[in-house]
C-alpha positions in Angstrom: 24.5 -18.3 18.1 27.4 -19.9 20.0 30.3 -21.6 18.3 30.2 -25.4 18.2 32.0 -28.2 16.6 29.3 -29.1 14.1 29.1 -27.0 10.9 26.0 -26.6 8.9 27.8 -28.3 6.1 28.3 -32.0 6.9 31.8 -33.5 7.4 32.1 -36.9 5.7 34.7 -39.5 6.6 35.2 -42.7 4.7 37.1 -45.9 5.3 37.5 -49.0 3.1 38.6 -52.2 4.8 38.9 -55.9 3.7 36.3 -58.2 5.1 38.7 -59.7 7.6 38.3 -60.7 11.3 40.4 -57.6 12.2 38.1 -55.1 10.3 35.4 -54.7 13.0 38.0 -53.4 15.5 39.6 -51.1 12.9 36.2 -49.7 11.9 35.1 -49.4 15.5 38.2 -47.4 16.4 37.7 -45.2 13.4 34.1 -44.3 14.4 35.1 -43.8 18.1 37.8 -41.3 16.9 35.3 -39.4 14.7 32.8 -39.1 17.6 35.5 -38.1 20.1 37.0 -35.5 17.6 33.5 -34.1 17.1 33.0 -33.5 20.8 30.6 -36.4 21.2 32.7 -38.7 23.4 29.5 -39.6 25.4 28.2 -41.3 22.3 31.4 -42.8 21.1 31.2 -46.2 22.8 27.6 -46.9 21.7 28.5 -45.8 18.1 31.6 -48.1 18.2 29.4 -51.1 19.3 26.9 -50.5 16.5 29.7 -50.1 14.0 31.4 -53.3 15.2 28.1 -55.3 14.9 27.4 -54.1 11.3 31.0 -54.7 10.1 31.0 -58.2 11.8 27.8 -58.9 9.8 29.7 -58.0 6.6 32.6 -60.2 7.6 30.3 -63.2 8.3 27.6 -62.8 5.6 28.6 -60.1 3.2 30.6 -60.0 0.0 33.6 -57.9 -1.0 35.3 -55.1 1.0 33.6 -53.2 3.8 33.1 -49.6 2.8 32.1 -47.3 5.6 31.1 -43.6 5.7 30.4 -41.4 8.7 28.6 -38.1 8.1 28.7 -35.5 11.0 26.0 -32.9 10.8 25.1 -30.2 13.4 22.1 -32.3 14.6 23.1 -35.9 14.0 25.8 -38.3 13.0 25.1 -41.1 10.5 27.4 -44.2 10.0 26.8 -46.3 6.9 28.4 -49.7 6.3 28.2 -51.0 2.7 29.1 -54.3 1.1 28.5 -56.1 -2.2 26.0 -58.7 -1.0 22.3 -58.0 -2.0 21.1 -60.1 0.9 19.5 -57.9 3.5 20.2 -58.9 7.1 17.2 -60.0 9.1 17.0 -59.2 12.8 14.2 -61.8 13.3 15.9 -65.1 12.6 17.9 -65.6 15.8 16.6 -68.5 17.9 17.2 -68.5 21.6 20.0 -71.0 21.4 21.8 -69.1 18.5 24.8 -67.0 19.2 24.5 -65.0 16.0 21.6 -62.8 14.8 21.4 -60.4 17.6 23.6 -57.6 16.2 20.8 -55.7 14.6 18.7 -55.8 17.8 21.7 -54.2 19.6 22.1 -51.5 16.9 18.3 -50.8 17.1 18.5 -50.5 20.8 21.6 -48.3 21.0 21.1 -45.9 18.1 18.4 -43.3 17.6 17.4 -44.6 14.2 18.7 -47.3 11.8 17.9 -49.0 8.5 19.1 -50.6 5.4 19.0 -49.6 1.7 19.6 -51.9 -1.3 21.9 -50.5 -4.0 20.3 -48.7 -6.9 20.8 -50.7 -10.1 23.4 -48.2 -11.3 25.4 -48.6 -8.0 25.8 -52.4 -8.0 24.1 -55.3 -6.3 25.0 -54.6 -2.7 23.4 -52.8 0.2 24.0 -50.2 2.8 23.1 -50.7 6.5 23.2 -47.5 8.6 22.5 -46.0 12.0 22.2 -42.4 13.3 22.8 -40.8 16.7 21.2 -37.4 17.4 23.5 -34.8 18.7 22.3 -33.8 22.2 20.7 -30.3 22.2 23.0 -29.3 25.1 25.9 -29.8 22.7 25.1 -26.7 20.8 25.5 -24.2 23.6 24.0 -20.7 23.2 26.0 -17.8 24.7 25.4 -17.1 28.4 
């Protein structure tokens, strides 16, 4: 087994930001930094775009602060964006002349898997929207 940057135990990073126009950029830079520090620079830009889209959705349609978590595991990285609005985003409502509504299509296209989860009653009334990137197998190098 070769040494690699991803431990068996996941590393979890969290960020809380106000739902302001500047928050997508702050969250995007946060995620880009996590991917780069984890040796996944080749995925950092795509992850940053996905993060920006999800945080922009919270700013436009959500409620309360943006709470973000990134979990780095040996085989995948998951980024979750949480807000206090129970309304689930719909990727199917954008008409051809609309400028909004395409963010989730982009997240679906760029990430390996994505989804959304309403809060459990004990957690509140909001939701979490998340995406994952698989860590490329070549990233975990075996000894030569």
